A tleap script that builds the chain and sets N, CA, C and O, in Angstrom:
source leaprc.protein.ff14SB
mol = sequence {
  NALA LEU GLY PHE VAL LEU MET ARG VAL ARG
  ARG THR ASP ALA TYR ALA MET GLN TRP SER
  SER MET PHE ILE LEU LEU PHE VAL ALA GLU
  GLY VAL VAL ARG ALA MET SER ASP PRO GLN
  PRO SER ALA ALA LEU GLY GLY ILE GLU ALA
  VAL VAL ALA ALA LEU TYR PHE PHE ALA ALA
  LEU ALA TYR LEU ARG PRO LEU LYS LYS ALA
  SER ARG GLU LEU LYS CARG
}
set mol.1.N position { 11.501 -7.159 -5.572 }
set mol.1.CA position { 10.710 -6.002 -5.949 }
set mol.1.C position { 10.320 -5.197 -4.710 }
set mol.1.O position { 10.345 -3.966 -4.739 }
set mol.2.N position { 9.961 -5.879 -3.629 }
set mol.2.CA position { 9.552 -5.144 -2.436 }
set mol.2.C position { 10.724 -4.425 -1.778 }
set mol.2.O position { 10.541 -3.387 -1.141 }
set mol.3.N position { 11.924 -4.973 -1.930 }
set mol.3.CA position { 13.103 -4.302 -1.397 }
set mol.3.C position { 13.334 -2.963 -2.066 }
set mol.3.O position { 13.652 -1.978 -1.399 }
set mol.4.N position { 13.177 -2.921 -3.378 }
set mol.4.CA position { 13.327 -1.673 -4.117 }
set mol.4.C position { 12.269 -0.665 -3.690 }
set mol.4.O position { 12.569 0.514 -3.502 }
set mol.5.N position { 11.054 -1.119 -3.540 }
set mol.5.CA position { 9.959 -0.243 -3.105 }
set mol.5.C position { 10.259 0.307 -1.714 }
set mol.5.O position { 10.075 1.496 -1.455 }
set mol.6.N position { 10.719 -0.562 -0.829 }
set mol.6.CA position { 11.007 -0.142 0.543 }
set mol.6.C position { 12.112 0.912 0.588 }
set mol.6.O position { 12.023 1.866 1.361 }
set mol.7.N position { 13.146 0.749 -0.228 }
set mol.7.CA position { 14.230 1.741 -0.256 }
set mol.7.C position { 13.702 3.108 -0.682 }
set mol.7.O position { 14.064 4.126 -0.092 }
set mol.8.N position { 12.858 3.132 -1.690 }
set mol.8.CA position { 12.317 4.401 -2.196 }
set mol.8.C position { 11.342 5.023 -1.199 }
set mol.8.O position { 11.337 6.240 -1.016 }
set mol.9.N position { 10.531 4.210 -0.564 }
set mol.9.CA position { 9.541 4.730 0.381 }
set mol.9.C position { 10.225 5.254 1.645 }
set mol.9.O position { 9.782 6.244 2.226 }
set mol.10.N position { 11.295 4.597 2.065 }
set mol.10.CA position { 12.017 5.051 3.263 }
set mol.10.C position { 12.608 6.435 3.071 }
set mol.10.O position { 12.794 7.167 4.044 }
set mol.11.N position { 12.909 6.809 1.829 }
set mol.11.CA position { 13.407 8.151 1.550 }
set mol.11.C position { 12.269 9.154 1.430 }
set mol.11.O position { 12.497 10.319 1.105 }
set mol.12.N position { 11.063 8.713 1.686 }
set mol.12.CA position { 9.835 9.513 1.588 }
set mol.12.C position { 9.723 10.225 0.241 }
set mol.12.O position { 9.395 11.409 0.161 }
set mol.13.N position { 10.001 9.477 -0.789 }
set mol.13.CA position { 9.837 9.954 -2.156 }
set mol.13.C position { 8.347 9.912 -2.482 }
set mol.13.O position { 7.736 8.843 -2.486 }
set mol.14.N position { 7.767 11.074 -2.754 }
set mol.14.CA position { 6.321 11.159 -2.973 }
set mol.14.C position { 5.882 10.327 -4.175 }
set mol.14.O position { 4.844 9.665 -4.136 }
set mol.15.N position { 6.675 10.366 -5.236 }
set mol.15.CA position { 6.324 9.585 -6.424 }
set mol.15.C position { 6.336 8.089 -6.111 }
set mol.15.O position { 5.462 7.349 -6.562 }
set mol.16.N position { 7.325 7.650 -5.339 }
set mol.16.CA position { 7.390 6.235 -4.951 }
set mol.16.C position { 6.200 5.857 -4.079 }
set mol.16.O position { 5.672 4.750 -4.189 }
set mol.17.N position { 5.777 6.774 -3.212 }
set mol.17.CA position { 4.609 6.491 -2.380 }
set mol.17.C position { 3.358 6.352 -3.237 }
set mol.17.O position { 2.493 5.526 -2.944 }
set mol.18.N position { 3.255 7.155 -4.296 }
set mol.18.CA position { 2.081 7.076 -5.164 }
set mol.18.C position { 2.011 5.735 -5.867 }
set mol.18.O position { 0.976 5.070 -5.816 }
set mol.19.N position { 3.087 5.319 -6.523 }
set mol.19.CA position { 3.000 4.074 -7.271 }
set mol.19.C position { 3.022 2.868 -6.350 }
set mol.19.O position { 2.481 1.819 -6.700 }
set mol.20.N position { 3.642 2.994 -5.167 }
set mol.20.CA position { 3.606 1.859 -4.247 }
set mol.20.C position { 2.203 1.663 -3.672 }
set mol.20.O position { 1.819 0.542 -3.339 }
set mol.21.N position { 1.432 2.759 -3.554 }
set mol.21.CA position { 0.067 2.609 -3.057 }
set mol.21.C position { -0.805 1.859 -4.071 }
set mol.21.O position { -1.743 1.164 -3.682 }
set mol.22.N position { -0.505 1.994 -5.346 }
set mol.22.CA position { -1.225 1.218 -6.362 }
set mol.22.C position { -0.699 -0.226 -6.403 }
set mol.22.O position { -1.469 -1.170 -6.584 }
set mol.23.N position { 0.604 -0.383 -6.236 }
set mol.23.CA position { 1.233 -1.704 -6.246 }
set mol.23.C position { 0.734 -2.564 -5.080 }
set mol.23.O position { 0.548 -3.772 -5.230 }
set mol.24.N position { 0.522 -1.942 -3.931 }
set mol.24.CA position { 0.131 -2.687 -2.739 }
set mol.24.C position { -1.285 -3.250 -2.870 }
set mol.24.O position { -1.641 -4.199 -2.170 }
set mol.25.N position { -2.089 -2.677 -3.755 }
set mol.25.CA position { -3.439 -3.201 -3.959 }
set mol.25.C position { -3.404 -4.629 -4.507 }
set mol.25.O position { -4.344 -5.394 -4.295 }
set mol.26.N position { -2.332 -4.991 -5.205 }
set mol.26.CA position { -2.175 -6.384 -5.644 }
set mol.26.C position { -2.075 -7.324 -4.446 }
set mol.26.O position { -2.618 -8.429 -4.467 }
set mol.27.N position { -1.382 -6.880 -3.410 }
set mol.27.CA position { -1.256 -7.701 -2.210 }
set mol.27.C position { -2.565 -7.768 -1.433 }
set mol.27.O position { -2.867 -8.790 -0.817 }
set mol.28.N position { -3.339 -6.696 -1.456 }
set mol.28.CA position { -4.664 -6.731 -0.829 }
set mol.28.C position { -5.528 -7.777 -1.532 }
set mol.28.O position { -6.166 -8.606 -0.882 }
set mol.29.N position { -5.543 -7.730 -2.855 }
set mol.29.CA position { -6.359 -8.680 -3.619 }
set mol.29.C position { -5.882 -10.109 -3.406 }
set mol.29.O position { -6.697 -11.015 -3.235 }
set mol.30.N position { -4.567 -10.321 -3.416 }
set mol.30.CA position { -4.033 -11.671 -3.222 }
set mol.30.C position { -4.367 -12.192 -1.827 }
set mol.30.O position { -4.688 -13.369 -1.665 }
set mol.31.N position { -4.294 -11.329 -0.828 }
set mol.31.CA position { -4.623 -11.730 0.536 }
set mol.31.C position { -6.085 -12.086 0.697 }
set mol.31.O position { -6.422 -13.042 1.395 }
set mol.32.N position { -6.954 -11.325 0.056 }
set mol.32.CA position { -8.396 -11.612 0.139 }
set mol.32.C position { -8.706 -12.950 -0.543 }
set mol.32.O position { -9.466 -13.760 -0.012 }
set mol.33.N position { -8.119 -13.173 -1.711 }
set mol.33.CA position { -8.350 -14.438 -2.413 }
set mol.33.C position { -7.841 -15.609 -1.588 }
set mol.33.O position { -8.510 -16.636 -1.477 }
set mol.34.N position { -6.660 -15.452 -1.012 }
set mol.34.CA position { -6.090 -16.522 -0.192 }
set mol.34.C position { -6.942 -16.773 1.051 }
set mol.34.O position { -7.133 -17.919 1.456 }
set mol.35.N position { -7.455 -15.697 1.654 }
set mol.35.CA position { -8.285 -15.840 2.857 }
set mol.35.C position { -9.602 -16.547 2.549 }
set mol.35.O position { -10.135 -17.268 3.393 }
set mol.36.N position { -10.125 -16.343 1.343 }
set mol.36.CA position { -11.404 -16.939 0.982 }
set mol.36.C position { -11.295 -18.357 0.440 }
set mol.36.O position { -12.257 -19.120 0.517 }
set mol.37.N position { -10.135 -18.723 -0.109 }
set mol.37.CA position { -10.072 -20.002 -0.819 }
set mol.37.C position { -9.138 -21.042 -0.220 }
set mol.37.O position { -9.319 -22.233 -0.474 }
set mol.38.N position { -8.153 -20.638 0.560 }
set mol.38.CA position { -7.170 -21.595 1.079 }
set mol.38.C position { -7.632 -22.195 2.400 }
set mol.38.O position { -8.427 -21.589 3.119 }
set mol.39.N position { -7.131 -23.392 2.721 }
set mol.39.CA position { -7.417 -23.973 4.040 }
set mol.39.C position { -6.577 -23.275 5.111 }
set mol.39.O position { -5.628 -22.553 4.805 }
set mol.40.N position { -6.943 -23.505 6.356 }
set mol.40.CA position { -6.173 -22.935 7.471 }
set mol.40.C position { -4.818 -23.613 7.541 }
set mol.40.O position { -4.754 -24.789 7.185 }
set mol.41.N position { -3.773 -23.010 7.948 }
set mol.41.CA position { -3.572 -21.648 8.454 }
set mol.41.C position { -3.314 -20.632 7.346 }
set mol.41.O position { -3.191 -19.438 7.616 }
set mol.42.N position { -3.232 -21.093 6.122 }
set mol.42.CA position { -2.952 -20.194 5.007 }
set mol.42.C position { -4.037 -19.133 4.855 }
set mol.42.O position { -3.741 -17.999 4.479 }
set mol.43.N position { -5.272 -19.482 5.138 }
set mol.43.CA position { -6.370 -18.519 5.034 }
set mol.43.C position { -6.210 -17.400 6.057 }
set mol.43.O position { -6.447 -16.233 5.745 }
set mol.44.N position { -5.814 -17.746 7.260 }
set mol.44.CA position { -5.605 -16.726 8.292 }
set mol.44.C position { -4.450 -15.809 7.914 }
set mol.44.O position { -4.529 -14.596 8.109 }
set mol.45.N position { -3.392 -16.374 7.382 }
set mol.45.CA position { -2.260 -15.556 6.945 }
set mol.45.C position { -2.645 -14.657 5.775 }
set mol.45.O position { -2.167 -13.526 5.684 }
set mol.46.N position { -3.492 -15.136 4.892 }
set mol.46.CA position { -3.989 -14.313 3.801 }
set mol.46.C position { -4.808 -13.147 4.308 }
set mol.46.O position { -4.708 -12.035 3.790 }
set mol.47.N position { -5.619 -13.399 5.322 }
set mol.47.CA position { -6.400 -12.319 5.920 }
set mol.47.C position { -5.507 -11.271 6.569 }
set mol.47.O position { -5.757 -10.071 6.454 }
set mol.48.N position { -4.472 -11.729 7.245 }
set mol.48.CA position { -3.513 -10.807 7.854 }
set mol.48.C position { -2.801 -9.998 6.772 }
set mol.48.O position { -2.597 -8.793 6.919 }
set mol.49.N position { -2.428 -10.669 5.693 }
set mol.49.CA position { -1.776 -9.978 4.577 }
set mol.49.C position { -2.677 -8.888 4.013 }
set mol.49.O position { -2.219 -7.774 3.758 }
set mol.50.N position { -3.934 -9.195 3.818 }
set mol.50.CA position { -4.876 -8.218 3.267 }
set mol.50.C position { -5.036 -7.024 4.202 }
set mol.50.O position { -5.081 -5.883 3.742 }
set mol.51.N position { -5.122 -7.269 5.494 }
set mol.51.CA position { -5.291 -6.182 6.463 }
set mol.51.C position { -4.052 -5.292 6.511 }
set mol.51.O position { -4.166 -4.067 6.498 }
set mol.52.N position { -2.867 -5.908 6.566 }
set mol.52.CA position { -1.628 -5.120 6.627 }
set mol.52.C position { -1.439 -4.308 5.341 }
set mol.52.O position { -1.038 -3.145 5.394 }
set mol.53.N position { -1.723 -4.910 4.208 }
set mol.53.CA position { -1.591 -4.194 2.944 }
set mol.53.C position { -2.599 -3.044 2.859 }
set mol.53.O position { -2.270 -1.968 2.361 }
set mol.54.N position { -3.810 -3.266 3.338 }
set mol.54.CA position { -4.813 -2.195 3.337 }
set mol.54.C position { -4.394 -1.064 4.274 }
set mol.54.O position { -4.600 0.108 3.960 }
set mol.55.N position { -3.812 -1.404 5.415 }
set mol.55.CA position { -3.314 -0.376 6.330 }
set mol.55.C position { -2.226 0.464 5.670 }
set mol.55.O position { -2.204 1.686 5.816 }
set mol.56.N position { -1.325 -0.194 4.944 }
set mol.56.CA position { -0.287 0.545 4.227 }
set mol.56.C position { -0.915 1.470 3.186 }
set mol.56.O position { -0.508 2.623 3.050 }
set mol.57.N position { -1.892 0.969 2.464 }
set mol.57.CA position { -2.548 1.769 1.430 }
set mol.57.C position { -3.141 3.042 2.022 }
set mol.57.O position { -2.918 4.134 1.498 }
set mol.58.N position { -3.893 2.908 3.106 }
set mol.58.CA position { -4.527 4.076 3.702 }
set mol.58.C position { -3.506 4.998 4.369 }
set mol.58.O position { -3.695 6.214 4.375 }
set mol.59.N position { -2.431 4.445 4.930 }
set mol.59.CA position { -1.381 5.283 5.509 }
set mol.59.C position { -0.669 6.084 4.418 }
set mol.59.O position { -0.348 7.256 4.614 }
set mol.60.N position { -0.425 5.452 3.275 }
set mol.60.CA position { 0.214 6.170 2.164 }
set mol.60.C position { -0.684 7.290 1.665 }
set mol.60.O position { -0.206 8.386 1.373 }
set mol.61.N position { -1.973 7.026 1.567 }
set mol.61.CA position { -2.902 8.079 1.140 }
set mol.61.C position { -2.938 9.218 2.150 }
set mol.61.O position { -2.977 10.386 1.764 }
set mol.62.N position { -2.926 8.893 3.425 }
set mol.62.CA position { -2.942 9.934 4.458 }
set mol.62.C position { -1.657 10.758 4.419 }
set mol.62.O position { -1.688 11.961 4.676 }
set mol.63.N position { -0.536 10.126 4.102 }
set mol.63.CA position { 0.726 10.842 4.004 }
set mol.63.C position { 0.749 11.738 2.770 }
set mol.63.O position { 1.255 12.859 2.828 }
set mol.64.N position { 0.211 11.259 1.668 }
set mol.64.CA position { 0.273 11.993 0.408 }
set mol.64.C position { -0.759 13.117 0.313 }
set mol.64.O position { -0.567 14.063 -0.451 }
set mol.65.N position { -1.817 13.031 1.055 }
set mol.65.CA position { -2.891 14.026 0.922 }
set mol.65.C position { -2.408 15.456 1.155 }
set mol.65.O position { -2.695 16.319 0.325 }
set mol.66.N position { -1.678 15.756 2.257 }
set mol.66.CA position { -1.212 17.138 2.425 }
set mol.66.C position { -0.206 17.558 1.351 }
set mol.66.O position { -0.167 18.727 0.968 }
set mol.67.N position { 0.597 16.629 0.870 }
set mol.67.CA position { 1.553 16.954 -0.189 }
set mol.67.C position { 0.834 17.337 -1.473 }
set mol.67.O position { 1.220 18.293 -2.146 }
set mol.68.N position { -0.202 16.597 -1.809 }
set mol.68.CA position { -0.983 16.904 -3.000 }
set mol.68.C position { -1.724 18.233 -2.863 }
set mol.68.O position { -1.825 19.005 -3.817 }
set mol.69.N position { -2.236 18.482 -1.664 }
set mol.69.CA position { -2.952 19.727 -1.426 }
set mol.69.C position { -2.003 20.924 -1.560 }
set mol.69.O position { -2.367 21.938 -2.155 }
set mol.70.N position { -0.805 20.811 -1.017 }
set mol.70.CA position { 0.184 21.882 -1.122 }
set mol.70.C position { 0.607 22.077 -2.578 }
set mol.70.O position { 0.822 23.203 -3.025 }
set mol.71.N position { 0.723 20.988 -3.299 }
set mol.71.CA position { 1.096 21.080 -4.716 }
set mol.71.C position { 0.020 21.797 -5.524 }
set mol.71.O position { 0.329 22.603 -6.401 }
set mol.72.N position { -1.236 21.502 -5.228 }
set mol.72.CA position { -2.331 22.190 -5.917 }
set mol.72.C position { -2.351 23.676 -5.579 }
set mol.72.O position { -2.645 24.504 -6.442 }
set mol.73.N position { -2.043 24.017 -4.341 }
set mol.73.CA position { -2.032 25.423 -3.934 }
set mol.73.C position { -0.913 26.189 -4.646 }
set mol.73.O position { -1.094 27.355 -4.994 }
set mol.74.N position { 0.221 25.560 -4.862 }
set mol.74.CA position { 1.333 26.204 -5.559 }
set mol.74.C position { 1.026 26.453 -7.019 }
set mol.74.O position { 1.528 27.413 -7.605 }
set mol.75.N position { 0.212 25.606 -7.613 }
set mol.75.CA position { -0.122 25.741 -9.033 }
set mol.75.C position { -1.095 26.881 -9.289 }
set mol.75.O position { -1.204 27.358 -10.419 }
set mol.76.N position { -1.794 27.318 -8.267 }
set mol.76.CA position { -2.794 28.394 -8.440 }
set mol.76.C position { -2.151 29.728 -8.573 }
set mol.76.O position { -2.843 30.735 -8.724 }
savepdb mol mol.pdb
quit
């Protein structure tokens, strides 16, 4: 599943970036749960997973924001 997402995101498909930003929140949640409940070293890896997934989420939002703004301007 992540391979398909990566192929679409690499083409900078705005729609793929939108749904992948929602999809990545599952990995944030899974990483937080793993960081809070698993023993080491799995907990540390879960924390890293949550941080990397959150970074992707915010980067996708930062990339999409100007595209959405331009789209709204065209509709006016």
